[in-house]
N, C-alpha and C positions, 0 to 999 in steps of 0.2 A: 421562768420569769426574768426577764432582761433588767439589770440593774445599771444605772450610770457609773461607770469606773472611773478613778482618779477623782472623786470627790470625797466629801465629809459625811459622815453618816454618825449619829450619837447614839452612842452605846448605853449610858447611864450616866445620871445627875452626879456632878463631881463628889457631892456627901454620902454618895452610894456606895464610894469605893472605900476598902478596907485593906488590911496586910493579908486577908486570904483570897485567894485565887476564886475569883468568877470566873463561868465559862457563860459566852454568848455566841450567836450566831448573825452574823451581819452579811447577807448578799451570797447566802449559803457559804460562808467559810468562818469555822470554829475559830474563836479568838479565846485567849486566856486574859484576863485583866486582872490589875492588884495595883496596890500602892505599896512604894519602898518606904523603908526607915524614916526617910526623908523627906517624904511626902510626895514625890513624885510618882503620878499615873504610868503602868507599863501596859502594853498591848504585845502578845507574842502571837504567833500562828499555833495554834491547839492541834495538835497531830491527835 
């Protein structure tokens, strides 16, 4: 399947984020998501 690169994709609603790591797949890429202690949402490439 082809995807539009360099575009925004919704991973979760902001109220669904917690300090626990969540793993999602977007555009066949594994991404780890979590919220920091200060409330910032972080997304990292999940190997």
